[in-house]
All heavy atoms as an XYZ file, in Angstrom:
1040
protein
N      34.835    105.077      7.928
C      34.666    103.930      8.783
C      33.315    104.021      9.492
O      32.931    105.059      9.981
C      35.799    103.865      9.803
C      35.625    102.738     10.804
S      36.853    102.751     12.109
C      38.063    101.703     11.374
N      32.637    102.902      9.558
C      31.358    102.813     10.245
C      31.589    102.984     11.745
O      32.411    102.296     12.341
C      30.732    101.441      9.948
C      29.377    101.272     10.577
O      28.985    102.014     11.468
N      28.661    100.287     10.108
N      30.861    103.888     12.364
C      31.054    104.150     13.792
C      30.650    102.962     14.654
O      31.063    102.862     15.793
C      30.258    105.387     14.245
O      28.884    105.171     13.955
C      30.767    106.634     13.568
N      29.845    102.054     14.115
C      29.412    100.891     14.876
C      30.301     99.675     14.636
O      30.080     98.641     15.221
C      27.966    100.524     14.521
C      26.991    101.602     14.910
C      26.446    102.457     13.959
C      26.636    101.780     16.230
C      25.562    103.450     14.332
C      25.746    102.769     16.611
C      25.218    103.603     15.653
O      24.342    104.572     16.024
N      31.304     99.811     13.795
C      32.106     98.644     13.440
C      32.869     98.069     14.618
O      33.259     96.927     14.600
C      33.066     98.977     12.303
O      33.993     99.957     12.737
N      33.076     98.851     15.673
C      33.787     98.344     16.835
C      32.864     98.128     18.031
O      33.320     97.933     19.137
C      34.930     99.286     17.197
C      36.002     99.304     16.126
C      37.195    100.089     16.549
C      38.211    100.051     15.401
N      39.390    100.803     15.713
N      31.584     98.137     17.800
C      30.618     97.874     18.867
C      30.703     96.382     19.218
O      30.520     95.526     18.351
C      29.206     98.226     18.409
S      27.938     97.697     19.573
N      30.976     96.048     20.468
C      31.132     94.635     20.830
C      29.860     93.814     20.607
O      29.946     92.640     20.252
C      31.515     94.673     22.308
C      31.189     96.038     22.784
C      31.181     96.946     21.601
N      28.717     94.419     20.782
C      27.463     93.695     20.551
C      27.337     93.335     19.083
O      27.018     92.202     18.725
C      26.251     94.523     21.026
C      26.311     94.716     22.544
C      24.935     93.855     20.609
C      25.328     95.734     23.074
N      27.607     94.294     18.224
C      27.506     94.041     16.786
C      28.499     92.974     16.344
O      28.188     92.136     15.500
C      27.731     95.328     16.000
C      27.527     95.133     14.500
C      27.685     96.399     13.702
O      27.521     97.495     14.258
O      27.977     96.290     12.496
N      29.680     92.985     16.921
C      30.689     91.990     16.555
C      30.216     90.573     16.883
O      30.389     89.651     16.086
C      32.015     92.290     17.267
C      32.706     93.590     16.866
C      33.897     93.864     17.778
C      33.134     93.559     15.411
N      29.570     90.398     18.032
C      29.061     89.083     18.414
C      27.865     88.708     17.548
O      27.750     87.573     17.084
C      28.689     89.040     19.916
C      28.028     87.715     20.274
C      29.924     89.269     20.769
N      26.986     89.667     17.313
C      25.811     89.392     16.489
C      26.227     88.968     15.079
O      25.603     88.094     14.482
C      24.853     90.612     16.465
C      23.773     90.451     15.413
C      24.234     90.815     17.836
N      27.299     89.526     14.571
C      27.800     89.121     13.245
C      28.140     87.639     13.208
O      27.929     86.975     12.193
C      29.035     89.930     12.865
C      28.726     91.270     12.304
C      29.982     91.898     11.736
N      29.883     93.328     11.878
C      30.902     94.148     11.912
N      32.133     93.691     11.833
N      30.725     95.441     12.034
N      28.680     87.114     14.305
C      28.973     85.675     14.353
C      27.697     84.869     14.194
O      27.661     83.867     13.492
C      29.629     85.307     15.692
C      31.021     85.819     15.974
C      31.432     85.457     17.397
C      32.024     85.265     14.979
N      26.642     85.301     14.879
C      25.375     84.572     14.868
C      24.562     84.804     13.609
O      23.645     84.039     13.324
C      24.532     84.944     16.084
C      25.056     84.403     17.386
C      24.763     85.041     18.566
C      25.830     83.263     17.440
C      25.217     84.553     19.788
C      26.303     82.760     18.645
C      25.995     83.409     19.817
N      24.857     85.855     12.866
C      24.104     86.153     11.643
C      24.364     85.120     10.560
O      23.530     84.902      9.698
C      24.477     87.534     11.108
C      23.699     88.657     11.699
C      24.101     89.941     11.009
C      23.089     91.025     11.190
N      23.503     92.259     10.544
N      25.519     84.508     10.615
C      25.861     83.509      9.602
C      24.940     82.306      9.775
O      24.772     81.786     10.870
C      27.320     83.095      9.733
C      28.280     84.251      9.519
C      29.699     83.844      9.823
C      30.622     85.042      9.726
N      31.972     84.730     10.206
N      24.359     81.890      8.677
C      23.380     80.810      8.712
C      23.985     79.542      9.302
O      25.110     79.191      9.010
C      22.872     80.535      7.297
C      21.666     79.651      7.263
C      20.985     79.718      5.923
C      19.857     78.748      5.870
N      18.572     79.322      6.042
N      23.230     78.895     10.159
C      23.518     77.619     10.806
C      24.492     77.707     11.983
O      24.704     76.723     12.671
C      24.023     76.575      9.799
C      23.052     76.293      8.706
C      23.163     76.689      7.399
C      21.811     75.586      8.791
N      22.074     76.268      6.688
C      21.229     75.579      7.512
C      21.142     74.952      9.841
C      20.021     74.972      7.257
C      19.932     74.345      9.582
C      19.377     74.362      8.290
N      25.103     78.842     12.249
C      26.097     78.934     13.319
C      25.486     78.587     14.676
O      26.050     77.791     15.432
C      26.768     80.327     13.354
C      27.559     80.535     14.633
C      27.681     80.496     12.154
N      24.358     79.154     14.995
C      23.751     78.891     16.301
C      23.373     77.415     16.432
O      23.609     76.795     17.476
C      22.533     79.807     16.552
C      23.016     81.248     16.725
C      21.746     79.354     17.774
C      21.919     82.256     16.905
N      22.823     76.847     15.382
C      22.435     75.438     15.433
C      23.646     74.531     15.613
O      23.605     73.560     16.368
C      21.663     75.042     14.168
C      20.299     75.679     14.068
C      20.313     77.008     13.321
O      21.374     77.640     13.203
O      19.232     77.428     12.877
N      24.738     74.854     14.935
C      25.950     74.037     15.053
C      26.574     74.208     16.444
O      27.014     73.228     17.052
C      26.945     74.378     13.927
C      26.375     73.882     12.586
C      28.316     73.754     14.194
C      27.124     74.357     11.370
N      26.580     75.426     16.964
C      27.060     75.640     18.329
C      26.240     74.809     19.314
O      26.785     74.120     20.189
C      26.966     77.112     18.716
C      28.053     78.035     18.206
C      27.699     79.483     18.513
C      29.403     77.683     18.799
N      24.925     74.872     19.179
C      24.048     74.088     20.055
C      24.386     72.604     19.961
O      24.524     71.918     20.970
C      22.587     74.313     19.673
C      21.609     73.505     20.513
C      20.299     73.240     19.808
N      20.526     72.575     18.539
C      19.781     72.802     17.440
N      18.792     73.661     17.463
N      20.036     72.156     16.319
N      24.555     72.121     18.748
C      24.881     70.712     18.553
C      26.200     70.348     19.231
O      26.321     69.285     19.839
C      24.961     70.376     17.063
C      23.604     70.345     16.386
O      22.574     70.432     17.085
O      23.574     70.239     15.146
N      27.184     71.221     19.128
C      28.473     70.953     19.764
C      28.338     70.940     21.285
O      28.939     70.099     21.952
C      29.518     71.974     19.318
C      30.049     71.747     17.900
C      30.758     72.987     17.386
C      30.978     70.549     17.861
N      27.548     71.847     21.839
C      27.313     71.832     23.284
C      26.606     70.545     23.705
O      26.804     70.054     24.804
C      26.488     73.045     23.724
C      27.281     74.309     23.848
C      27.039     75.384     23.008
C      28.271     74.434     24.820
C      27.768     76.571     23.134
C      29.001     75.611     24.955
C      28.750     76.674     24.110
N      25.790     69.996     22.813
C      25.066     68.767     23.117
C      25.838     67.508     22.719
O      25.309     66.412     22.780
C      23.683     68.787     22.469
C      22.668     69.516     23.294
C      22.592     70.903     23.256
C      21.810     68.842     24.136
C      21.673     71.589     24.034
C      20.886     69.512     24.910
C      20.818     70.897     24.870
N      27.076     67.675     22.289
C      27.950     66.530     22.083
C      28.148     66.048     20.657
O      28.900     65.116     20.432
N      27.471     66.640     19.691
C      27.702     66.219     18.312
C      29.068     66.727     17.877
O      29.436     67.862     18.172
C      26.617     66.747     17.385
C      25.259     66.138     17.661
C      24.208     66.659     16.700
C      22.858     66.052     17.013
N      21.811     66.554     16.113
N      29.809     65.904     17.170
C      31.160     66.308     16.780
C      31.505     66.010     15.327
O      32.443     66.569     14.795
C      32.216     65.594     17.652
O      32.099     64.178     17.458
C      32.064     65.959     19.123
N      30.782     65.139     14.690
C      31.126     64.731     13.320
C      30.250     65.438     12.286
O      29.107     65.793     12.564
C      30.976     63.222     13.165
C      31.878     62.440     14.098
C      31.815     60.961     13.784
N      32.383     60.143     14.812
C      33.669     60.089     15.130
N      34.518     60.837     14.496
N      34.099     59.285     16.079
N      30.795     65.585     11.095
C      30.125     66.268      9.991
C      28.708     65.729      9.806
O      27.745     66.495      9.756
C      30.959     66.070      8.716
C      30.513     66.887      7.552
C      31.064     68.136      7.322
C      29.560     66.414      6.665
C      30.669     68.904      6.233
C      29.156     67.173      5.583
C      29.718     68.419      5.369
N      28.574     64.416      9.712
C      27.260     63.812      9.445
C      26.273     64.051     10.586
O      25.067     64.129     10.353
C      27.407     62.312      9.182
O      27.968     61.679     10.316
N      26.759     64.186     11.814
C      25.869     64.397     12.952
C      25.189     65.763     12.892
O      24.062     65.912     13.362
C      26.640     64.273     14.268
C      27.115     62.862     14.566
C      27.981     62.784     15.805
O      28.837     63.658     16.005
O      27.791     61.825     16.568
N      25.872     66.745     12.323
C      25.280     68.076     12.226
C      24.087     68.094     11.277
O      23.218     68.935     11.389
C      26.313     69.107     11.755
C      27.452     69.310     12.716
C      28.747     69.110     12.311
C      27.230     69.700     14.025
C      29.806     69.298     13.182
C      28.266     69.892     14.910
C      29.567     69.686     14.491
N      24.047     67.149     10.353
C      22.991     67.141      9.337
C      21.761     66.339      9.754
O      20.735     66.413      9.092
C      23.552     66.572      8.041
C      24.622     67.475      7.443
C      25.029     67.008      6.089
C      23.847     67.109      5.195
N      24.020     66.783      3.836
N      21.837     65.605     10.843
C      20.772     64.680     11.216
C      19.395     65.339     11.263
O      18.444     64.834     10.698
C      21.097     63.980     12.559
C      22.253     62.999     12.343
C      19.870     63.268     13.124
C      22.802     62.382     13.611
N      19.273     66.465     11.931
C      17.953     67.102     12.054
C      17.854     68.385     11.233
O      17.055     69.257     11.536
C      17.615     67.373     13.527
C      18.653     68.254     14.206
O      19.729     68.484     13.620
O      18.385     68.718     15.333
N      18.681     68.481     10.191
C      18.677     69.671      9.337
C      18.617     69.249      7.859
O      19.613     69.314      7.153
C      19.935     70.497      9.594
C      20.066     70.991     11.022
C      21.445     71.594     11.236
C      21.768     71.707     12.684
N      21.943     70.429     13.369
N      17.452     68.832      7.387
C      17.352     68.322      6.008
C      17.694     69.363      4.937
O      18.078     68.998      3.830
C      15.902     67.865      5.898
C      15.183     68.567      6.989
C      16.175     68.826      8.077
N      17.585     70.642      5.264
C      17.869     71.685      4.274
C      19.330     72.099      4.241
O      19.706     72.989      3.484
C      17.018     72.923      4.555
C      15.535     72.636      4.429
O      15.129     71.788      3.642
N      14.735     73.312      5.210
N      20.159     71.470      5.051
C      21.574     71.824      5.133
C      22.375     70.945      4.183
O      22.498     69.741      4.387
C      22.066     71.646      6.584
C      23.520     71.938      6.871
C      23.918     73.339      6.451
C      23.806     71.726      8.351
N      22.922     71.571      3.141
C      23.715     70.817      2.169
C      25.133     70.612      2.683
O      25.608     71.339      3.560
C      23.757     71.560      0.829
O      24.569     72.721      0.947
N      25.818     69.634      2.109
C      27.206     69.373      2.490
C      28.083     70.594      2.256
O      28.940     70.918      3.081
C      27.769     68.186      1.705
C      27.210     66.870      2.185
O      26.625     66.777      3.253
N      27.387     65.841      1.381
N      27.879     71.260      1.132
C      28.697     72.424      0.794
C      28.496     73.553      1.805
O      29.457     74.168      2.285
C      28.362     72.914     -0.616
C      29.193     74.093     -1.059
C      28.848     74.529     -2.468
C      29.680     75.736     -2.838
N      29.404     76.206     -4.186
N      27.243     73.843      2.131
C      26.942     74.921      3.082
C      27.499     74.566      4.460
O      28.099     75.405      5.130
C      25.423     75.200      3.142
C      25.083     76.135      4.282
C      24.945     75.787      1.811
N      27.314     73.318      4.885
C      27.845     72.894      6.176
C      29.361     73.012      6.202
O      29.945     73.536      7.155
C      27.416     71.465      6.502
C      27.991     70.875      7.789
C      27.651     71.735      9.005
C      27.503     69.443      7.979
N      30.006     72.565      5.152
C      31.467     72.652      5.077
C      31.935     74.100      5.160
O      32.871     74.421      5.905
C      31.948     72.009      3.771
O      33.342     72.094      3.662
N      31.283     74.983      4.411
C      31.644     76.408      4.447
C      31.409     77.013      5.829
O      32.214     77.810      6.315
C      30.867     77.191      3.394
C      31.330     76.895      1.986
O      32.438     76.415      1.774
N      30.476     77.155      1.015
N      30.308     76.633      6.461
C      29.993     77.146      7.791
C      31.034     76.688      8.803
O      31.511     77.481      9.613
C      28.597     76.700      8.200
S      28.072     77.419      9.770
N      31.395     75.417      8.770
C      32.393     74.897      9.698
C      33.744     75.585      9.486
O      34.426     75.934     10.454
C      32.522     73.379      9.551
C      31.311     72.567     10.029
C      31.420     71.120      9.586
C      31.151     72.667     11.535
N      34.111     75.813      8.224
C      35.368     76.521      7.945
C      35.315     77.945      8.479
O      36.279     78.442      9.054
C      35.643     76.539      6.440
C      36.111     75.219      5.900
C      36.286     75.258      4.397
C      36.577     73.871      3.870
N      36.570     73.792      2.414
N      34.187     78.609      8.290
C      34.024     79.973      8.783
C      34.110     80.018     10.305
O      34.764     80.894     10.877
C      32.674     80.524      8.306
O      32.426     81.777      8.871
N      33.463     79.061     10.962
C      33.505     79.005     12.422
C      34.920     78.706     12.918
O      35.343     79.226     13.947
C      32.515     77.958     12.932
C      31.068     78.348     12.726
S      29.898     77.047     13.201
C      30.039     77.130     14.985
N      35.636     77.886     12.165
C      37.028     77.606     12.520
C      37.883     78.863     12.346
O      38.690     79.209     13.213
C      37.565     76.462     11.653
C      38.925     75.971     12.075
C      39.388     74.757     11.284
O      38.770     74.396     10.262
O      40.409     74.182     11.697
N      37.667     79.581     11.254
C      38.393     80.836     11.018
C      38.073     81.888     12.077
O      38.932     82.699     12.426
C      38.086     81.397      9.628
C      38.691     80.566      8.526
O      39.653     79.833      8.732
N      38.116     80.658      7.338
N      36.848     81.867     12.587
C      36.447     82.804     13.644
C      36.963     82.369     15.016
O      36.777     83.078     16.004
C      34.918     82.941     13.699
C      34.354     83.716     12.524
O      35.093     84.509     11.911
O      33.154     83.529     12.216
N      37.570     81.195     15.075
C      38.137     80.708     16.330
C      37.136     80.075     17.272
O      37.431     79.880     18.449
N      35.947     79.720     16.765
C      34.904     79.138     17.613
C      35.051     77.632     17.762
O      34.678     77.059     18.789
C      33.517     79.453     17.058
C      33.165     80.930     16.913
C      31.795     81.085     16.276
C      33.224     81.610     18.267
N      35.560     76.980     16.726
C      35.701     75.529     16.742
C      37.086     75.141     16.243
O      37.785     75.938     15.605
C      34.625     74.823     15.887
C      34.752     75.203     14.409
C      33.228     75.113     16.421
C      33.833     74.408     13.486
N      37.438     73.914     16.537
C      38.694     73.355     16.049
C      38.385     72.047     15.342
O      37.571     71.245     15.820
C      39.650     73.115     17.214
C      40.989     72.567     16.799
C      41.912     72.426     17.990
C      43.250     71.878     17.517
N      44.175     71.687     18.634
N      39.028     71.843     14.216
C      38.856     70.618     13.433
C      39.976     69.666     13.817
O      41.151     70.026     13.776
C      38.933     70.960     11.949
C      38.727     69.816     11.019
C      38.851     70.328      9.575
N      38.468     69.347      8.618
C      39.291     68.438      8.099
N      40.554     68.402      8.460
N      38.853     67.567      7.222
N      39.593     68.458     14.169
C      40.566     67.438     14.542
C      40.364     66.244     13.617
O      39.244     65.751     13.461
C      40.364     66.992     16.006
C      40.527     68.190     16.935
C      41.330     65.878     16.367
C      40.156     67.904     18.360
N      41.439     65.809     12.987
C      41.313     64.675     12.078
C      42.415     63.663     12.348
O      43.466     63.993     12.898
C      41.379     65.145     10.618
O      42.616     65.754     10.358
N      42.142     62.439     11.934
C      43.176     61.427     12.059
C      44.198     61.619     10.938
O      44.052     62.503     10.084
C      42.575     60.018     12.057
C      41.988     59.604     10.705
O      42.116     60.363      9.721
O      41.386     58.523     10.639
N      45.174     60.841     10.943
C      46.289     60.972      9.998
C      45.844     60.920      8.540
O      46.438     61.537      7.673
C      47.270     59.849     10.303
C      48.535     59.902      9.594
C      49.453     58.857     10.168
N      50.443     58.494      9.182
C      51.288     57.521      9.323
N      51.272     56.794     10.414
N      52.153     57.252      8.388
N      44.800     60.166      8.270
C      44.357     59.960      6.890
C      43.128     60.793      6.524
O      42.535     60.580      5.466
C      44.071     58.475      6.661
C      45.279     57.624      6.954
C      45.344     56.884      8.123
C      46.352     57.585      6.091
C      46.456     56.107      8.418
C      47.467     56.817      6.367
C      47.517     56.087      7.533
O      48.618     55.337      7.822
N      42.740     61.712      7.408
C      41.590     62.589      7.168
C      40.274     61.822      7.025
O      39.314     62.321      6.463
C      41.800     63.459      5.907
C      42.963     64.409      5.983
C      42.681     65.633      6.832
O      41.546     66.111      6.832
O      43.615     66.093      7.494
N      40.229     60.580      7.505
C      38.994     59.802      7.410
C      38.065     60.069      8.588
O      36.862     60.014      8.450
C      39.303     58.305      7.344
C      39.761     57.874      5.982
C      39.962     56.398      5.973
N      41.410     56.193      6.058
C      42.008     55.097      6.448
N      41.315     54.067      6.807
N      43.305     55.010      6.484
N      38.661     60.303      9.723
C      37.873     60.501     10.934
C      38.055     61.945     11.393
O      39.060     62.286     11.988
C      38.337     59.528     12.016
C      37.372     59.449     13.170
O      36.203     59.821     13.000
O      37.802     59.016     14.258
N      37.071     62.793     11.077
C      37.154     64.218     11.396
C      36.115     64.550     12.457
O      34.958     64.147     12.359
C      36.926     65.090     10.139
C      36.933     66.568     10.493
C      37.979     64.789      9.091
N      36.562     65.267     13.475
C      35.668     65.740     14.519
C      35.864     67.231     14.691
O      36.921     67.773     14.354
C      35.957     65.039     15.852
C      35.631     63.574     15.853
C      35.833     62.972     17.234
O      36.684     63.457     18.003
O      35.109     62.015     17.529
N      34.839     67.866     15.221
C      34.891     69.294     15.513
C      34.625     69.474     17.001
O      33.741     68.826     17.559
C      33.848     70.050     14.692
C      34.114     69.959     13.218
C      33.605     68.910     12.466
C      34.908     70.897     12.579
C      33.872     68.806     11.106
C      35.185     70.806     11.222
C      34.660     69.755     10.496
O      34.935     69.656      9.156
N      35.405     70.331     17.628
C      35.215     70.623     19.045
C      35.169     72.134     19.234
O      35.709     72.886     18.430
C      36.321     70.002     19.927
C      37.694     70.574     19.553
C      36.305     68.487     19.846
C      38.794     70.239     20.535
N      34.538     72.540     20.298
C      34.506     73.957     20.637
C      35.851     74.380     21.214
O      36.451     73.659     22.006
C      33.418     74.230     21.683
C      31.987     74.120     21.217
C      31.044     74.070     22.406
C      31.633     75.279     20.308
N      36.310     75.543     20.809
C      37.492     76.135     21.416
C      37.047     76.848     22.692
O      35.854     76.941     22.981
C      38.135     77.158     20.468
O      37.184     78.204     20.231
C      38.565     76.519     19.148
N      37.988     77.404     23.428
C      37.618     78.184     24.614
C      36.739     79.362     24.214
O      35.798     79.714     24.918
C      38.867     78.668     25.350
C      39.551     77.577     26.108
C      40.661     78.101     26.963
C      41.360     76.933     27.616
N      41.698     77.153     28.983
N      37.049     79.944     23.077
C      36.244     81.066     22.575
C      34.812     80.593     22.275
O      33.849     81.265     22.619
C      36.900     81.643     21.320
C      36.250     82.871     20.750
C      37.054     83.361     19.554
C      36.525     84.598     18.940
N      37.339     85.050     17.795
N      34.682     79.448     21.647
C      33.359     78.899     21.366
C      32.619     78.530     22.631
O      31.421     78.782     22.765
N      33.323     77.945     23.603
C      32.709     77.582     24.869
C      32.230     78.815     25.632
O      31.258     78.748     26.369
C      33.693     76.795     25.734
C      33.966     75.414     25.208
C      35.047     74.701     25.998
O      35.613     75.231     26.939
N      35.341     73.471     25.594
N      32.920     79.930     25.431
C      32.542     81.169     26.128
C      31.179     81.685     25.685
O      30.591     82.536     26.358
C      33.610     82.241     25.910
N      30.651     81.168     24.591
C      29.323     81.574     24.120
C      28.209     80.810     24.821
O      27.029     81.052     24.563
C      29.221     81.376     22.602
C      30.112     82.280     21.766
C      30.134     81.821     20.320
C      29.640     83.719     21.857
N      28.566     79.903     25.729
C      27.552     79.067     26.371
C      26.471     79.874     27.072
O      25.297     79.544     26.991
C      28.187     78.057     27.332
C      28.779     78.692     28.574
O      29.357     79.772     28.524
N      28.658     78.004     29.684
N      26.841     80.939     27.744
C      25.835     81.717     28.477
C      24.904     82.451     27.522
O      23.710     82.590     27.799
C      26.518     82.691     29.430
C      27.211     81.980     30.568
C      27.943     82.932     31.467
C      28.711     82.162     32.538
N      29.610     83.005     33.284
N      25.437     82.901     26.401
C      24.601     83.584     25.406
C      23.610     82.596     24.799
O      22.413     82.878     24.696
C      25.471     84.222     24.297
C      26.337     85.335     24.891
C      24.611     84.740     23.152
C      27.400     85.847     23.950
N      24.102     81.421     24.414
C      23.235     80.409     23.823
C      22.203     79.947     24.850
O      21.029     79.755     24.525
C      24.070     79.223     23.275
C      23.173     78.114     22.762
C      25.007     79.703     22.158
N      22.618     79.822     26.105
C      21.694     79.435     27.174
C      20.571     80.466     27.319
O      19.398     80.113     27.395
C      22.453     79.285     28.497
C      21.552     78.969     29.666
C      21.072     77.684     29.867
C      21.180     79.962     30.565
C      20.242     77.385     30.933
C      20.347     79.672     31.643
C      19.878     78.389     31.823
O      19.050     78.107     32.868
N      20.928     81.736     27.349
C      19.910     82.786     27.495
C      18.983     82.834     26.285
O      17.777     83.072     26.442
C      20.561     84.146     27.747
C      21.222     84.266     29.106
C      20.266     84.043     30.275
O      19.073     84.399     30.184
O      20.726     83.507     31.304
N      19.508     82.594     25.098
C      18.648     82.512     23.912
C      17.656     81.359     24.064
O      16.468     81.495     23.751
C      19.479     82.321     22.644
C      20.271     83.520     22.154
C      21.210     83.111     21.025
C      19.346     84.633     21.688
N      18.157     80.218     24.552
C      17.285     79.063     24.754
C      16.199     79.372     25.776
O      15.019     79.057     25.563
C      18.113     77.857     25.199
N      16.569     80.001     26.889
C      15.584     80.308     27.935
C      14.527     81.285     27.422
O      13.338     81.131     27.697
C      16.269     80.881     29.185
C      17.158     79.898     29.923
S      16.351     78.342     30.385
C      16.990     77.225     29.144
N      14.951     82.262     26.660
C      13.990     83.201     26.071
C      13.046     82.453     25.136
O      11.830     82.652     25.163
C      14.724     84.321     25.318
C      13.796     85.367     24.768
C      13.361     86.407     25.569
C      13.354     85.302     23.458
C      12.496     87.370     25.071
C      12.486     86.264     22.947
C      12.053     87.298     23.759
N      13.607     81.571     24.311
C      12.791     80.802     23.377
C      11.816     79.862     24.055
O      10.739     79.581     23.537
N      12.195     79.371     25.243
C      11.308     78.480     25.995
C      10.234     79.278     26.717
O       9.059     78.919     26.701
C      12.135     77.642     27.004
C      13.038     76.652     26.255
C      11.216     76.912     27.982
C      14.097     75.998     27.127
N      10.632     80.359     27.367
C       9.703     81.123     28.223
C       8.753     82.037     27.463
O       7.627     82.252     27.893
C      10.484     81.963     29.232
C      11.126     81.114     30.311
O      10.613     80.007     30.584
O      12.142     81.554     30.878
N       9.204     82.594     26.380
C       8.389     83.566     25.642
C       7.757     82.885     24.435
O       8.441     82.222     23.664
C       9.255     84.742     25.182
C       9.986     85.448     26.299
C       9.064     86.016     27.368
O       7.952     86.474     27.036
O       9.468     85.992     28.539
N       6.477     83.039     24.296
C       5.790     82.463     23.141
C       6.204     83.231     21.891
O       5.925     84.421     21.760
C       4.272     82.532     23.336
C       3.822     81.704     24.526
O       4.473     80.688     24.813
O       2.822     82.079     25.165
N       6.878     82.539     21.005
C       7.368     83.164     19.774
C       6.604     82.568     18.608
O       6.583     81.353     18.425
C       8.879     82.942     19.611
C       9.625     83.553     20.803
C       9.374     83.555     18.305
C      11.089     83.235     20.858
N       5.973     83.445     17.840
C       5.161     82.966     16.727
C       4.030     82.107     17.252
O       3.369     82.449     18.228
N       3.846     80.956     16.637
C       2.766     80.069     17.074
C       3.293     78.926     17.953
O       2.591     77.967     18.212
C       2.013     79.516     15.865
C       2.898     78.715     14.933
O       4.116     78.653     15.172
O       2.370     78.151     13.963
N       4.534     79.045     18.419
C       5.118     78.006     19.258
C       4.857     78.309     20.725
O       5.242     79.353     21.242
C       6.643     77.905     19.023
O       6.873     77.630     17.648
C       7.254     76.821     19.871
N       4.189     77.369     21.381
C       3.921     77.476     22.808
C       4.243     76.119     23.428
O       3.759     75.093     22.967
C       2.466     77.837     23.052
C       2.087     79.225     22.583
C       0.609     79.478     22.795
C       0.125     80.839     22.420
N       0.653     81.527     21.331
N       5.089     76.135     24.445
C       5.453     74.897     25.122
C       4.631     74.753     26.390
O       4.432     75.721     27.119
C       6.943     74.904     25.491
C       7.863     75.035     24.309
C       8.600     76.193     24.111
C       7.997     73.990     23.403
C       9.455     76.315     23.030
C       8.850     74.112     22.312
C       9.579     75.274     22.126
N       4.169     73.535     26.674
C       3.477     73.318     27.938
C       4.513     73.301     29.065
O       5.711     73.221     28.823
C       2.618     72.049     27.903
C       3.438     70.784     27.777
O       4.482     70.630     28.411
N       2.974     69.856     26.951
N       4.040     73.386     30.302
C       4.943     73.521     31.448
C       5.870     72.319     31.600
O       7.043     72.471     31.943
C       4.142     73.761     32.733
C       3.460     75.114     32.774
C       4.413     76.284     32.537
O       5.492     76.327     33.158
O       4.076     77.160     31.713
N       5.381     71.125     31.337
C       6.229     69.933     31.447
C       7.369     69.982     30.421
O       8.523     69.725     30.756
C       5.386     68.664     31.245
C       6.203     67.392     31.372
C       5.367     66.135     31.129
O       4.128     66.222     31.022
O       5.984     65.067     31.046
N       7.035     70.343     29.200
C       8.050     70.446     28.149
C       9.048     71.546     28.478
O      10.254     71.369     28.305
C       7.388     70.717     26.789
O       6.493     69.634     26.492
C       8.406     70.837     25.681
N       8.538     72.677     28.964
C       9.438     73.767     29.356
C      10.441     73.297     30.399
O      11.634     73.570     30.296
C       8.645     74.956     29.915
C       7.946     75.792     28.886
C       7.239     76.963     29.555
C       6.530     77.833     28.542
N       5.923     79.023     29.162
N       9.959     72.572     31.395
C      10.843     72.080     32.455
C      11.917     71.144     31.920
O      13.092     71.258     32.267
N      11.522     70.216     31.059
C      12.481     69.266     30.477
C      13.514     69.994     29.627
O      14.716     69.697     29.691
C      11.748     68.226     29.623
C      10.983     67.213     30.426
C      10.250     66.237     29.521
C       9.437     65.254     30.317
N       8.675     64.337     29.452
N      13.054     70.934     28.818
C      13.968     71.674     27.953
C      14.940     72.514     28.781
O      16.136     72.554     28.502
C      13.184     72.553     26.978
C      12.410     71.762     25.940
S      11.362     72.814     24.921
C      12.571     73.458     23.790
N      14.431     73.167     29.817
C      15.290     73.993     30.663
C      16.373     73.154     31.331
O      17.535     73.548     31.366
C      14.463     74.736     31.713
C      13.708     75.904     31.150
C      12.959     76.637     32.241
C      12.259     77.856     31.672
N      11.674     78.689     32.711
N      15.998     71.986     31.850
C      16.987     71.115     32.486
C      18.030     70.648     31.478
O      19.224     70.616     31.769
C      16.311     69.915     33.141
C      15.631     70.254     34.463
C      15.125     69.014     35.186
N      14.110     68.270     34.438
C      12.825     68.603     34.393
N      12.382     69.664     35.032
N      11.973     67.871     33.706
N      17.571     70.304     30.290
C      18.479     69.828     29.260
C      19.493     70.904     28.870
O      20.703     70.652     28.802
C      17.686     69.387     28.022
O      18.548     68.972     27.007
N      19.007     72.118     28.628
C      19.916     73.206     28.255
C      20.831     73.578     29.416
O      22.007     73.852     29.216
C      19.139     74.427     27.764
C      18.743     74.333     26.320
C      17.465     73.951     25.960
C      19.660     74.609     25.327
C      17.103     73.855     24.628
C      19.311     74.517     23.983
C      18.029     74.128     23.638
N      20.309     73.563     30.619
C      21.141     73.904     31.778
C      22.258     72.881     31.933
O      23.412     73.241     32.170
C      20.297     73.979     33.046
C      21.081     74.456     34.239
C      20.202     74.649     35.448
C      21.036     75.197     36.595
N      20.258     75.410     37.796
N      21.925     71.600     31.785
C      22.928     70.545     31.909
C      24.030     70.674     30.861
O      25.187     70.384     31.128
C      22.284     69.157     31.762
C      21.403     68.790     32.949
O      21.497     69.462     33.995
O      20.618     67.842     32.808
N      23.669     71.097     29.670
C      24.636     71.148     28.571
C      25.359     72.482     28.444
O      26.477     72.544     27.950
C      23.936     70.838     27.242
C      23.308     69.492     27.176
C      24.322     68.385     27.322
C      23.642     67.034     27.218
N      24.560     65.938     27.395
N      24.722     73.561     28.843
C      25.290     74.885     28.554
C      25.885     75.616     29.751
O      26.595     76.598     29.565
C      24.219     75.774     27.903
C      23.786     75.322     26.522
C      22.604     76.145     26.044
C      24.927     75.415     25.538
N      25.592     75.166     30.933
C      26.177     75.829     32.089
C      27.330     74.953     32.580
O      27.129     73.903     33.158
C      25.123     76.052     33.194
C      23.983     76.906     32.674
C      25.765     76.686     34.429
C      24.373     78.301     32.190
N      28.534     75.406     32.299
C      29.720     74.651     32.688
C      30.025     74.858     34.163
O      29.844     75.934     34.691
C      30.929     75.072     31.853
C      30.772     74.769     30.409
C      30.667     75.791     29.493
C      30.708     73.466     29.962
C      30.514     75.527     28.155
C      30.553     73.194     28.621
C      30.454     74.217     27.713
N      30.512     73.845     34.763
C      30.858     73.918     36.189
C      32.320     74.198     36.359
O      33.132     74.007     35.579
C      30.451     72.622     36.864
C      28.940     72.493     36.765
C      28.447     71.198     37.309
C      26.965     71.178     37.425
N      26.170     71.129     36.303
């Protein structure tokens, strides 16, 4: 048995290692709930990959799939477990805004707008 297999940090990082998980979590915090909404700003995300990711996130207990009787109207919502990641996602956002990563540099006005937006969406009252 791997001695790190029960490390709580590694367990959380494994959730985020799966492609698109962080982006979908962010979208859910910002109010997107439908399959098609997740694809709006992700041209490289195929239907199959998105479907697999959503199923994986549901299996991990991060989201819940809600559908109408005829499966025509499907929405995804964060579970309590998924909502509990808000502070982690918020801190990732703040690091990404404050620290120049690669060639991305935000001006002070943009930083302020982004910080307010993430704070409004990710810090629950």
